[in-house]
ROZA-953065 format. One line per 10 residues: their letters; for each residue x, y, z of N, C-alpha, C. Coordinates in pm, whole numbers, plus 50000, padded with zeros to 5 digits. Atoms other than C-alpha are relative to their C-alpha. Layout:
N
a	X:Y:Z:X:Y:Z:X:Y:Z | ... $
END
This chain:
78
eysgvrtrdr	50112:50062:49933:16931:33611:79575:50026:49851:50011 | 49980:50142:49978:16953:33264:79723:49893:49952:50098 | 50090:50058:49900:16746:33028:79934:50069:49878:50057 | 49935:50113:49936:16840:32757:80176:49915:49941:50110 | 50064:50068:49889:16736:32516:80444:50110:49948:50092 | 49900:50040:49900:16922:32440:80765:49938:49898:50093 | 50039:50097:49899:16896:32135:80986:50104:50007:50112 | 49902:50002:49892:17086:32055:81302:50141:49968:49947 | 49871:50049:50049:17363:31888:81097:50050:50065:49872 | 49960:49953:50132:17362:32054:80755:49932:50131:49962 $
lyvewpassy	50058:49883:50064:17301:32370:80558:50004:49976:49850 | 50010:50016:50145:17180:32347:80198:49958:50135:49941 | 50027:49871:50062:17184:32659:79977:49994:49983:49849 | 50011:49995:50146:17069:32714:79618:50015:50144:49953 | 49985:49872:50068:17184:33004:79403:49939:49982:49861 | 50063:50019:50131:16962:33046:79095:50094:50033:49885 | 49925:49967:50121:17095:33061:78743:49995:50152:49981 | 49991:49855:50016:17205:33413:78652:50064:50033:49866 | 49932:49959:50122:17363:33613:78375:50145:49951:49997 | 49864:50050:49991:17698:33481:78500:50008:49849:49980 $
ssvlerevye	50002:50145:50009:17598:33116:78510:49859:49953:49968 | 50133:50050:50038:17312:32930:78346:49962:49875:50081 | 50019:50121:49921:17336:32651:78604:49962:50036:50143 | 50033:49986:49859:17173:32625:78946:50121:49960:50082 | 49885:50029:49913:17453:32644:79201:49949:49950:50134 | 50038:50057:49871:17432:32438:79520:50119:49998:50093 | 49898:50012:49896:17623:32442:79845:49943:49913:50112 | 50037:50084:49886:17613:32188:80128:50112:50009:50102 | 49902:49988:49893:17785:32243:80459:49967:49902:50111 | 50011:50090:49884:17842:31986:80734:50033:50086:50122 $
lasdpyqlqs	49983:49899:49895:17792:32210:81037:50086:49953:50117 | 49918:50049:49888:17961:31986:81295:50149:50017:49972 | 49858:49991:50034:18293:31981:81112:50039:50133:49935 | 49973:49873:50067:18259:32320:80938:49898:50105:50046 | 50102:49909:49947:18059:32554:81165:50000:50139:49936 | 49994:49869:50064:18177:32864:80976:49967:49995:49851 | 50045:50020:50139:18060:32721:80642:50104:50050:49900 | 49889:49960:50087:18393:32757:80468:50023:49904:49884 | 49971:50102:50101:18402:32433:80265:49872:49928:49960 | 50121:50067:50047:18100:32328:80062:50031:49856:49963 $
rhasvstall	49984:50143:50029:18059:31950:80035:49903:49954:49890 | 50102:50036:50099:17806:31960:79748:50049:49897:49899 | 49947:50094:50099:18035:31764:79515:50020:49860:50056 | 49971:50131:49941:18088:31480:79762:49879:49933:50065 | 50119:50064:49942:17736:31419:79897:49925:49925:49891 | 50073:50083:50096:17509:31166:79732:49892:50081:49928 | 50107:49934:50074:17260:31269:79467:49866:49984:50072 | 50123:50021:49923:16987:31120:79688:49988:50106:50110 | 50002:49899:49896:17082:31359:79969:49973:50138:49940 | 50026:49872:50067:17095:31656:79731:49854:50012:49960 $
samaarlntl	50141:49999:50040:16752:31562:79599:49908:50020:50119 | 50082:49988:49880:16609:31528:79949:50005:50143:50055 | 49988:49863:49950:16743:31867:80055:49930:50098:49907 | 50067:49913:50096:16619:32033:79735:49848:49986:50012 | 50144:50023:49986:16275:31875:79781:49947:50070:50125 | 50044:49934:49876:16251:32003:80139:49996:50151:49980 | 49997:49856:50026:16351:32352:80030:49882:50041:49913 | 50113:49969:50088:16092:32349:79752:49867:49990:50074 | 50121:50013:49919:15825:32229:79996:49981:50123:50088 | 50008:49881:49915:15907:32516:80231:49969:50125:49919 $
kacqgascrt	50029:49884:50085:15899:32766:79945:49852:50006:49962 | 50138:50007:50049:15551:32648:79844:49896:50001:50111 | 50100:50011:49894:15386:32619:80186:49941:50136:50034 | 50068:49878:49956:15144:32872:80329:49935:49976:50135 | 50071:50006:49872:15012:32942:80676:50046:49886:50090 | 49972:50106:49903:14988:32655:80922:50074:49882:49939 | 49930:50113:50062:15116:32404:80668:50152:50017:50007 | 49856:49976:49987:15458:32569:80696:50052:49948:50134 | 49958:50047:49868:15475:32489:81066:50010:49848:50001 | 49997:50146:50009:15395:32124:80990:50128:49954:49931 $
vedsdpgf	49878:50036:50074:15680:32109:80739:50122:50029:50086 | 49886:49963:49917:15921:32291:80971:50021:49904:50117 | 49991:50087:49883:15841:32060:81262:50031:49854:49965 | 49976:50139:50039:15883:31738:81063:50149:49973:49989 | 49861:50042:50011:16209:31544:81060:50034:49985:49852 | 49968:50008:50142:16374:31596:80720:50071:49870:49961 | 49933:50126:50030:16565:31269:80749:50141:50016:49949 | 49862:49980:50039:16899:31423:80667:50064:50090:50101 $
END
């Protein structure tokens, strides 16, 4: 089970901790240069960007009804 958020330029994916790993796994793909999502850039992006993407994902997970459309339509800034 995983969750993610996609913008025009990037894809951010979180894999929850499991019996194999006690750490949240993250993947970040730069879609312009890696459209097939073969090389995650999570280790090279800034912590601010990772935090912003995680916050947006969490906001989308928590929204309900019309508030989801508002979040989806807003510019994530990344």
